[in-house]
C-alpha positions in Angstrom: 171.8 35.4 199.5 173.6 38.2 201.6 177.0 38.7 200.5 178.1 37.9 204.2 176.6 34.2 203.8 178.8 33.6 200.9 182.2 35.2 202.6 181.6 33.1 205.5 181.0 29.6 203.2 184.4 30.8 201.8 186.7 31.2 204.9 185.4 27.5 206.2 186.7 26.0 203.0 189.6 27.7 202.3 192.3 25.8 200.5 195.6 24.2 202.8 198.5 26.6 203.3 201.6 25.0 202.7 202.1 25.9 206.5 199.1 23.1 207.7 200.2 20.9 205.0 203.8 20.9 206.9 202.0 20.6 210.3 199.7 17.9 209.1 203.1 15.9 208.0 204.5 16.9 211.3 201.6 15.2 213.2 201.7 12.4 210.9 205.5 11.3 211.2 205.1 11.6 215.0 201.9 9.0 214.9 204.2 6.8 212.4 206.8 6.8 215.0 205.2 6.3 218.0 203.1 3.1 215.7 206.2 2.0 215.0 208.2 2.0 218.4 204.5 0.6 220.2 205.3 -2.6 217.1 209.0 -3.0 218.2 208.6 -3.0 221.7 205.5 -5.5 221.7 207.9 -7.8 219.3 211.1 -7.4 221.7 208.6 -8.5 224.7 207.3 -11.6 222.8 210.8 -12.6 221.2 212.0 -11.9 224.2 210.5 -13.9 226.7 210.8 -16.9 224.1 214.6 -16.6 224.1 214.5 -16.1 227.7 212.3 -19.4 228.1 214.8 -21.0 225.5 217.4 -20.0 228.0 216.2 -20.9 231.2 215.5 -24.4 229.4 219.0 -24.9 228.6 220.7 -23.7 231.4 218.5 -23.9 234.4 218.9 -26.8 236.9 215.8 -28.6 236.5 213.4 -29.8 239.3 210.9 -32.3 240.1 208.4 -29.6 241.5 205.6 -29.6 238.9 206.7 -31.9 236.1 204.3 -33.5 234.1 202.9 -37.2 235.2 202.2 -40.1 233.1 198.9 -40.0 232.1 197.7 -43.7 234.3 199.8 -43.4 236.9 198.6 -42.8 240.6 199.8 -40.1 242.9 200.7 -40.3 246.3 200.2 -37.6 248.3 202.5 -38.2 251.8 201.3 -35.1 254.1 203.6 -35.0 256.7 204.6 -32.7 259.9 206.5 -30.5 257.7 204.5 -30.3 254.6 202.7 -32.0 252.0 205.1 -34.3 249.2 203.5 -35.5 246.0 205.0 -38.5 244.4 204.0 -39.9 241.0 204.2 -43.8 241.1 205.6 -45.9 238.3 202.7 -48.2 237.9 203.4 -48.5 234.5 206.9 -50.0 235.2 207.3 -51.7 238.3 203.4 -52.8 239.1 204.3 -55.0 241.8 205.8 -52.8 244.1 203.4 -50.3 243.5 200.5 -52.3 244.2 202.2 -53.2 247.4 202.5 -49.5 248.5 199.1 -48.5 247.5 197.5 -51.4 249.4 199.5 -50.2 252.7 198.4 -46.3 251.9 194.9 -47.4 250.9 194.8 -49.5 254.2 195.7 -46.0 256.5 198.9 -48.0 257.5 201.3 -45.4 257.1 199.2 -42.8 259.1 200.9 -41.8 262.8 204.8 -43.6 261.7 207.4 -41.5 260.9 210.3 -40.5 259.2 212.5 -42.5 261.6 216.3 -42.5 259.5 218.0 -39.0 257.9 220.9 -40.6 256.2 223.9 -39.3 254.2 225.1 -42.3 252.3 227.5 -40.4 249.8 230.9 -39.7 251.9 232.2 -35.9 251.2 229.1 -35.2 249.7 226.9 -34.0 253.0 224.0 -32.7 251.3 222.9 -35.8 249.4 220.8 -37.6 252.0 218.0 -40.1 252.2 214.8 -39.9 254.2 213.3 -43.2 255.3 209.8 -43.8 256.9 207.1 -46.4 256.8 208.1 -48.6 259.6 208.2 -47.5 263.5 205.9 -44.6 265.3 207.1 -41.6 267.4 207.8 -44.2 270.3 209.8 -46.6 268.3 207.5 -49.2 268.3 207.9 -51.5 265.0 205.3 -51.6 262.8 204.9 -54.7 260.4 203.4 -55.1 257.2 200.3 -57.3 257.0 201.4 -58.3 253.4 204.6 -59.8 253.9 208.2 -59.5 252.1 207.8 -58.9 248.0 210.4 -59.2 245.6 212.5 -57.3 244.4 211.3 -55.3 241.4 213.8 -53.6 239.1 213.0 -51.3 236.0 215.7 -49.9 234.0 214.2 -46.8 233.3 213.4 -46.3 237.3 216.6 -45.0 239.1 217.2 -43.1 241.9 217.3 -39.9 240.8 216.8 -36.9 243.0 213.6 -37.3 244.4 213.4 -40.7 244.0 211.3 -43.2 246.0 212.1 -47.0 247.1 211.8 -49.4 249.0 214.3 -50.1 252.1 215.3 -53.7 252.8 217.5 -56.1 254.9 220.4 -57.5 252.9 218.0 -59.8 251.6 217.0 -58.2 247.8 213.8 -59.9 248.5 212.6 -58.4 252.4 211.1 -55.3 251.3 207.9 -55.1 253.3 206.5 -51.4 253.9 209.3 -49.0 254.5 210.3 -46.5 252.1 212.6 -43.6 251.8 213.4 -40.6 249.6 216.1 -39.6 247.8 217.9 -35.9 248.3 220.2 -35.4 245.3 220.9 -38.4 243.1 221.8 -41.7 244.2 222.7 -43.9 241.3 225.1 -46.3 243.5 221.5 -48.0 244.8 220.5 -48.4 241.2 219.4 -52.1 240.3 219.9 -53.2 244.1 217.1 -51.1 245.9 213.6 -51.0 244.3 212.8 -47.2 243.0 208.9 -47.0 242.3 208.2 -43.4 241.5 209.7 -39.5 241.9 208.4 -36.7 243.9 206.7 -34.2 241.5 205.9 -31.2 243.7 207.2 -31.2 247.8 210.7 -31.2 247.2 211.7 -28.6 249.1 209.8 -30.6 252.2 211.9 -33.6 251.4 215.1 -31.2 251.7 213.9 -30.1 254.9 213.5 -33.1 256.2 216.9 -33.7 255.0 218.3 -31.0 256.8 216.8 -32.3 260.4 219.4 -32.8 263.4 219.6 -36.7 264.5 220.4 -38.5 267.0 221.0 -42.2 268.1 217.1 -43.4 269.6 215.1 -46.5 270.7 218.8 -48.3 269.9 218.7 -46.8 265.9 221.0 -44.0 264.7 220.2 -41.5 262.6 216.6 -40.6 264.1 215.7 -37.1 263.9 215.9 -35.0 266.9 212.7 -33.4 266.4 210.0 -36.1 264.6 208.6 -36.0 261.3 205.2 -37.6 261.3 203.7 -38.8 258.6 200.1 -37.8 259.0 198.7 -39.9 256.0 199.4 -41.6 252.8 196.4 -41.4 250.5 196.4 -42.4 246.7 195.0 -40.4 243.9 194.3 -41.4 240.1 193.8 -44.9 241.3 
């Protein structure tokens, strides 16, 4: 073996100098700092999102959109000329009222009728309305339910909250037939006097849009929307 080869091997395996040790420590230090930053940022994002969600739950005004639906309760899909409204029907709490509404919907009774009344029921609160439909077509012709009136059905857990759906009636508590209304805003003063039977779970923006419609006196009735709001159909899911 030549001396040249021995010398070459020694150069490749020369001991680490003091300067090289310092450089290695510097590189390791940078790597540690980068890893620490990545870990800290990850923790901040994870925990921060959790905190933000918690604060949103506390401070944000709740909406009815995307609420959890009670397992087993049907959903009424109200397709209108302004958009679609999905309503959970509380069959588990007010079964007779829900059954009447479901039978009419399954019969196609509501197709082609209108929301004939948009009214503010609370003086001094102009943004609180009901939208009422299920009894007239766009020519003002009255359509009568084939099932007749039903008895007033009240449940303490079914209230006139924002987005509640309830049965309209005359002064007789047991006179509701097919007409219903949806609350834009809470109407607690109607509790125990009118039969609420569900709540909007999707499409409150459609309810609010209808509630903003300008109205007039038409076919002898006040608060009829100037632009007819057609109920194209009401279908029932999860029957």
